[in-house]
C-alpha positions as CSV (number, residue, x, y, z in Angstrom):
1,M,-5.2,20.8,-70.1
2,S,-4.7,17.3,-68.8
3,R,-4.8,14.3,-71.1
4,I,-8.0,13.2,-69.3
5,A,-9.7,16.6,-69.6
6,S,-8.8,17.0,-73.3
7,T,-10.1,13.5,-74.1
8,F,-13.5,14.2,-72.5
9,A,-13.6,17.6,-74.2
10,R,-13.1,16.0,-77.6
11,L,-15.6,13.2,-76.9
12,R,-18.2,15.8,-75.7
13,A,-17.8,17.7,-79.0
14,E,-18.3,14.5,-80.9
15,R,-21.3,13.6,-78.7
16,R,-19.7,10.3,-77.9
17,L,-19.6,8.2,-74.7
18,A,-16.1,7.5,-73.5
19,L,-15.2,3.8,-73.3
20,I,-12.7,3.1,-70.5
21,A,-11.2,-0.4,-70.3
22,Y,-10.1,-1.9,-67.0
23,L,-7.1,-4.3,-67.0
24,T,-5.5,-5.9,-64.0
25,V,-1.8,-5.4,-64.1
26,G,-0.2,-8.8,-64.5
27,Y,-3.3,-10.6,-65.7
28,P,-3.1,-13.1,-67.4
29,R,0.7,-12.4,-67.4
30,L,2.9,-9.5,-66.4
31,D,4.7,-9.3,-69.7
32,V,1.5,-9.0,-71.8
33,T,-0.2,-6.1,-70.0
34,P,1.4,-3.3,-72.2
35,S,0.2,-5.2,-75.3
36,L,-3.3,-5.4,-73.8
37,V,-3.3,-1.7,-73.3
38,E,-2.3,-1.1,-76.9
39,A,-4.9,-3.6,-78.1
40,A,-7.6,-1.9,-76.0
41,A,-6.7,1.6,-77.4
42,R,-6.7,0.2,-81.0
43,A,-10.1,-1.4,-80.4
44,G,-11.7,1.8,-79.4
45,A,-10.9,2.3,-75.7
46,D,-10.7,6.1,-75.0
47,A,-8.8,5.5,-71.8
48,V,-7.4,2.5,-69.8
49,E,-7.7,1.9,-66.1
50,L,-4.9,-0.3,-64.7
51,G,-5.7,-2.1,-61.5
52,I,-2.8,-2.7,-59.2
53,P,-3.4,-6.1,-57.6
54,F,-4.1,-6.1,-53.9
55,S,-4.7,-8.9,-51.5
56,D,-7.7,-7.3,-49.8
57,P,-9.8,-5.7,-52.7
58,L,-12.9,-4.8,-50.8
59,A,-14.7,-3.1,-53.7
60,D,-14.0,-5.9,-56.2
61,G,-16.1,-8.9,-57.0
62,R,-15.1,-12.4,-57.9
63,T,-13.7,-11.8,-61.3
64,I,-11.3,-9.0,-60.4
65,Q,-10.3,-10.8,-57.1
66,A,-9.4,-13.8,-59.2
67,A,-7.4,-11.8,-61.7
68,S,-5.6,-10.0,-58.8
69,Q,-4.6,-13.4,-57.2
70,V,-3.2,-14.6,-60.5
71,A,-1.2,-11.5,-60.9
72,L,0.0,-11.5,-57.2
73,K,1.2,-15.1,-57.5
74,A,3.1,-14.2,-60.7
75,G,5.0,-11.5,-58.8
76,A,3.0,-8.3,-59.4
77,T,3.9,-5.4,-57.1
78,V,3.5,-1.7,-57.1
79,A,7.0,-1.3,-58.5
80,R,6.2,-3.7,-61.3
81,A,2.9,-1.9,-62.0
82,L,4.8,1.3,-62.4
83,E,7.2,-0.4,-64.9
84,T,4.2,-1.8,-66.7
85,A,2.6,1.6,-67.0
86,K,5.8,3.1,-68.4
87,A,5.9,0.3,-71.0
88,A,2.2,0.8,-71.8
89,R,2.7,4.6,-72.2
90,L,5.2,4.0,-75.0
91,K,2.4,2.1,-76.9
92,T,-0.5,4.6,-76.7
93,D,-1.4,8.2,-76.1
94,V,-4.8,7.5,-74.4
95,P,-5.2,8.5,-70.8
96,L,-4.0,5.9,-68.3
97,L,-5.2,5.7,-64.7
98,F,-4.2,3.5,-61.8
99,M,-6.9,1.9,-59.7
100,T,-5.4,1.0,-56.3
101,Y,-6.3,0.8,-52.7
102,L,-4.8,3.2,-50.2
103,N,-2.5,0.7,-48.3
104,P,-0.2,0.0,-51.3
105,I,0.2,3.8,-51.8
106,L,1.0,4.4,-48.2
107,A,3.5,1.5,-48.1
108,F,5.2,3.0,-51.2
109,G,5.0,6.6,-49.9
110,L,2.4,9.1,-51.0
111,E,4.7,11.6,-52.7
112,R,7.0,8.9,-54.1
113,F,4.1,6.9,-55.6
114,C,2.5,10.0,-57.2
115,R,5.8,11.2,-58.6
116,A,6.7,7.7,-60.0
117,A,3.2,7.3,-61.4
118,S,3.4,10.6,-63.2
119,E,6.9,9.8,-64.5
120,A,5.5,6.5,-65.8
121,G,2.8,8.3,-67.8
122,I,-0.1,7.8,-65.5
123,D,-2.7,10.6,-65.7
124,G,-5.0,9.9,-62.7
125,L,-5.7,7.8,-59.6
126,I,-8.8,5.9,-58.5
127,V,-8.7,4.9,-54.9
128,P,-11.9,3.1,-53.8
129,D,-11.3,3.1,-50.1
130,L,-10.3,6.7,-49.7
131,P,-13.1,9.0,-48.5
132,P,-13.0,12.5,-49.9
133,I,-12.9,14.0,-46.4
134,E,-9.7,12.0,-45.6
135,S,-8.0,12.7,-49.0
136,A,-6.0,15.9,-48.3
137,D,-2.6,14.3,-48.1
138,L,-3.0,12.3,-51.3
139,R,-4.7,15.2,-52.9
140,G,-1.6,17.4,-52.3
141,A,0.8,14.7,-53.6
142,A,-1.4,14.1,-56.7
143,D,-1.6,17.8,-57.4
144,A,2.1,18.2,-57.1
145,S,2.6,15.4,-59.7
146,H,-0.2,16.7,-62.0
147,L,-2.3,13.6,-61.4
148,D,-6.1,13.7,-61.4
149,L,-7.8,12.1,-58.4
150,V,-11.1,10.4,-59.0
151,F,-13.8,9.9,-56.3
152,F,-16.9,7.7,-56.2
153,V,-20.6,8.2,-55.7
154,A,-23.1,5.4,-55.5
155,P,-26.9,4.8,-55.3
156,T,-26.4,4.7,-51.5
157,S,-24.5,8.0,-51.3
158,T,-26.0,10.8,-49.2
159,Q,-26.4,14.3,-50.5
160,T,-23.5,15.2,-48.2
161,G,-21.3,12.4,-49.6
162,I,-22.1,13.4,-53.2
163,A,-21.2,17.0,-52.5
164,A,-17.9,16.0,-50.9
165,A,-16.9,13.8,-53.8
166,C,-17.7,16.5,-56.3
167,R,-15.7,19.0,-54.4
168,A,-12.7,16.7,-54.0
169,A,-12.5,15.1,-57.5
170,T,-10.6,16.1,-60.5
171,G,-10.7,14.3,-63.9
172,F,-14.1,12.8,-63.5
173,I,-16.7,11.5,-61.0
174,Y,-16.9,7.7,-60.9
175,C,-20.6,6.8,-60.6
176,I,-21.2,3.3,-59.3
177,A,-23.9,1.7,-61.3
178,V,-25.1,-0.8,-58.7
179,T,-25.2,-1.4,-54.9
180,G,-22.4,-3.9,-54.2
181,V,-19.1,-5.0,-55.6
182,T,-17.8,-5.1,-59.2
183,G,-19.1,-7.7,-61.6
184,A,-21.0,-8.0,-64.8
185,R,-24.8,-7.5,-64.6
186,A,-27.7,-8.0,-67.0
187,E,-29.6,-4.8,-66.2
188,L,-28.7,-1.3,-65.0
189,D,-29.9,-0.3,-61.5
190,P,-33.1,1.8,-61.8
191,A,-31.5,4.2,-59.3
192,L,-28.6,5.0,-61.6
193,L,-30.1,7.6,-63.9
194,P,-31.5,9.7,-61.1
195,L,-28.1,9.5,-59.4
196,I,-26.4,10.8,-62.5
197,D,-28.9,13.7,-62.6
198,T,-28.2,14.5,-59.0
199,V,-24.4,14.5,-59.5
200,R,-24.8,16.6,-62.7
201,Q,-26.3,19.4,-60.6
202,Q,-23.2,19.6,-58.4
203,T,-20.3,19.3,-60.8
204,A,-19.1,20.2,-64.2
205,L,-16.8,17.3,-64.3
206,P,-17.5,14.3,-66.6
207,I,-19.6,11.5,-65.0
208,V,-18.3,8.0,-65.7
209,V,-20.3,4.9,-64.8
210,G,-18.7,1.7,-63.7
211,F,-19.5,-1.6,-61.9
212,G,-21.6,-4.0,-63.9
213,I,-21.2,-2.4,-67.4
214,S,-21.0,-5.4,-69.7
215,R,-23.3,-5.0,-72.7
216,P,-23.9,-2.8,-75.7
217,E,-27.4,-2.1,-74.3
218,H,-25.8,-0.6,-71.2
219,L,-23.8,1.9,-73.3
220,A,-26.9,2.7,-75.4
221,A,-28.9,3.4,-72.3
222,L,-26.2,5.8,-71.0
223,Q,-25.6,7.7,-74.2
224,G,-26.5,11.3,-73.6
225,R,-26.9,10.7,-69.9
226,A,-23.3,9.9,-68.7
227,D,-20.0,11.0,-70.2
228,G,-18.3,7.6,-70.1
229,V,-18.4,4.0,-68.9
230,I,-15.8,1.7,-67.4
231,V,-15.9,-1.9,-68.6
232,A,-14.0,-4.2,-66.1
233,S,-15.2,-7.6,-65.0
234,A,-16.8,-8.4,-68.3
235,L,-13.5,-7.7,-70.1
236,L,-11.5,-9.8,-67.7
237,D,-14.1,-12.6,-68.1
238,A,-13.5,-12.4,-71.9
239,I,-9.7,-12.7,-71.4
240,A,-10.2,-15.7,-69.1
241,Q,-12.0,-17.5,-71.9
242,S,-8.8,-17.6,-73.9
243,P,-5.8,-16.6,-71.8
244,D,-3.5,-17.8,-74.5
245,D,-4.8,-15.0,-76.8
246,P,-5.6,-12.1,-74.5
247,T,-5.0,-9.4,-77.0
248,G,-7.4,-11.0,-79.4
249,Q,-10.0,-11.3,-76.7
250,V,-9.6,-7.6,-75.8
251,R,-10.0,-6.5,-79.4
252,E,-13.1,-8.7,-79.9
253,F,-14.8,-7.7,-76.7
254,L,-14.2,-4.0,-77.0
255,T,-15.1,-3.9,-80.7
256,G,-18.4,-5.7,-79.9
257,I,-19.5,-3.7,-76.9
258,R,-20.2,-0.4,-78.7
259,P,-23.8,-0.2,-79.9
260,A,-24.3,-0.2,-83.6
261,P,-24.7,3.4,-85.0
C-alpha cells in the first residue's frame, strides 16, 4: 500500500479529516523549505504538497503567484525542487506530493522526472493543466516509478469530465472548492457539497477539497463529507506576515486551523 493510501486508510478509521499543507518550494527561501515541511508535519499536517515554482501558473491566484516569483528569483528550479524534496523526506514520514504544471515535467523528461521524484521520496503528482484524456504518457511514467497521479474535478465539471478524472486518478481526487483560481475565501461554494456527493458515486478514492480552504469553519463543514482538505494560500499568507520566522508561522497557522473537538 502506498504512503498516501495508508495515510487515508488510517485517518478514515480514526474518522478524521486529512489536513494537507501546501508550501511553495523556495518560499520564503530555498534553504528553509525542508524545515517548513517538518514544522507542518509536527503541527498536524497529514501530508504536504510541494509546489514547484513556474512562471505561468494558470490555476494559481495572487498569493501563490507571488510566492512562486520570490522562489524563481532566488533560483528555484525543478532540479532544486527535487533536492529540496529529498532533504524534506529525511525530516518526516508523511506523504509528500509535487504540484507542478506540465511544461516543467516535459522539459525535464517524463520518465526522468518521475524516477527522480520517486527517488527523492515524493509519493504523488498533482498537475493542474493535464486533462485526464491526455495523461497516458505521464500515467505510464508515474506508474513505473510508483507515484500516484491526482486529477481535479470542479463545480464546473461535466459528468463526463468527472468520470474521466475518477478513472484516471490514483491517490485521491482533488475537488476544487470554488470556481476560479486559488486563494483564501470566507465561505465555501454552495455547489461544493453536491459535487462531493456526485464524485463519491463514481470512485472509492478519497476526496480532498482545495482552493479557498482557510478557516476552521471550512474544515468543520467538510468533516464527514470529504476525506481531506488542502490549505495553500492562507498558509502562504501567514508565512508572508513574518518571513523571518516561517516555521513559527507554519506551526501557529496549522495548529489553529483545526476545529476545536
